[in-house]
N, C-alpha and C positions, 0 to 999 in steps of 0.2 A: 423709316421706310417700312411699310407693311408688305410682308411677303406672305402669299398663300401657297400652301403645297397641295397639289391634287393628282390624281391619276391622269395620265395622258389620255387623249381621245384621238380619233383618226384626223381631225382637223389640225392636230398638232405636229404630225408626222414631218412635215417639210421643215418647219421651225426648229424641231428637235434635231434634226440631221444638221442644219446650218449652224446651230449653237455648239454641237459637238465638234464640227469641223472647225470653227473659229477657235474654240477653247483649246484644241489639240494642234492647230495649225496644219491639219491635213484632212483630206477627205475620207480616210479609212475609218475613222470613228463614227461618222454619221452612217456610213455604209454598214459597219457592224451592227449598229442598232436596227437598221432596216432588214438585214439577214436574220437577226436574233428574233424579230417579230414574226418571221415565217417558220420558226422551229416549233414543233408540236408541243413542246415543254414551256414556251414562252409564258411568263406570268404577267399578264397585262396590268394586274392590281399593283405590281411592284416595279412599274415604269412610271416614275412621278415627275412632275414638273413644278417648278417654282415660278409663281406669277407675280408681277408688280402691276397692279391694276389688270388690264386685259392682256398685258405683254408677258410672254414666256421669257424668262432670263436665265433659267437653269434646268437641268435634267439629271435624273439618276435613274440607273437601271440595275435590278438584281436578277441574275439568271441561275437557274438550277445547275449545280455541279455534283460531282462524286469525288470523295476521297477513297482511292482504292489501294489496297495492299493484299496481294495474293487473291484469294477468292472472297475476301471480305470488301464491302462497300458501305460507304456513309454518305447520306445525301446531306448537302449543304447549299449555300448560295455564294455566288460570286458578285461583288459589288463592282460593276464595270459596264459602261463608263459613267463617269460623273463629270458634269461640265457646267460652267457659268460663263455668260458672256464676259470676255476679257475685261472690259471697261469697268465690270461690276464685282470683279474678283476681289477678295480681301474684305468684304463688307458683311460676311457671315451667311451668305445664301447657301453655299456648298455646305456649311455646318448644319443649316436647317434641313436641307435635303437628306443629309446623313442621319440626323436624329429622328426625323420623321419616317425615313426609310427603314431604319433598324427597328423603330417601334411597331411599324406596320408588319414587317417580317416576323417579329416576335409574336405578334397578335394573331397571325396567320398559321403560327405552330412551327415555324422555322427555328432550328436550334443553334445555328452558327452561320458565320459569314466569313469569306476569304477576300482579301483586297491586295492588289498590286498597286502600291502608290508610295507618295511622300511620307516617310515615318514621322517626321516632325508634325505634320498635319493629322494624319489617321490616329496617332497614339493619343490625342486629345479625346478621342472617342472610345478609348480602352482597347484598341486593336494592339496586339502584341505580335512579335515575330511568331510566325506559323511554325518555325523550327522547335519552339518551346513545347509544341504539341507532337513533335515528330511528323510534321506534314510539310511536304516538300512540293516545289513548283515543278511543272513538266519542262521547264526551260530555265536556262541559267540566268539567275538574277541575284543581286546582293541579298543576304539574309534579312537585313533590316527593312527592305521594302515589300517583302512578301509576308503578309500579316493576317491574323484571324482574331475573331471575336466570338465569345460564347454568348448567345442570347439567353441560354438556359444554363444554370450552374452546372459545371462538370460535364457539359454536352460533348467536349472533346476529350475527356479525361482518358478514355481507352481507345481513341482513334488514332491511327497513324497511317501514313501512306503518301501517295502522290495526287495531287488534284488532276482531275479529268475534266477539261473544260468542254462546252459545246464546240462542235466542229467549226462553227462560225467564227471562233476566235483565232483558228489557223490562218497563216499567211496574212497577218496584219502588218 
């Protein structure tokens, strides 16, 4: 099965919302993507789709975040959401989206990525608990599901604090 990864375009918006809603079993994920697109800090080059032929079968989005501690602030990215059509999950499409997305983020000069997700899945890509970097989630979640990856060696070495997500993530 040949999968092509490319940046989203306006014609993809409806399908992307539908895939996110199907993958998460709720309409809030598709709505989150729509709201994030309206944010002035939206990174259109880091909203990627996975295609089988002409059909979109998956989506990944990286959004700018800040890790804040007192007066200091460090810019990073949040990987959220990432979705694949339920019938095609487990075939490596999500893995290709993550690998391509991380490579593109690194190429664009981003130094790190934070994710809230299944530890068994994301650790395959070298994500580790964010707590190892003294980075905390703004809401109560188990340590093992809140993870970080350095795209640049030692990017998070002297970083600590709480992640500040875009306002669109509130009330999910």
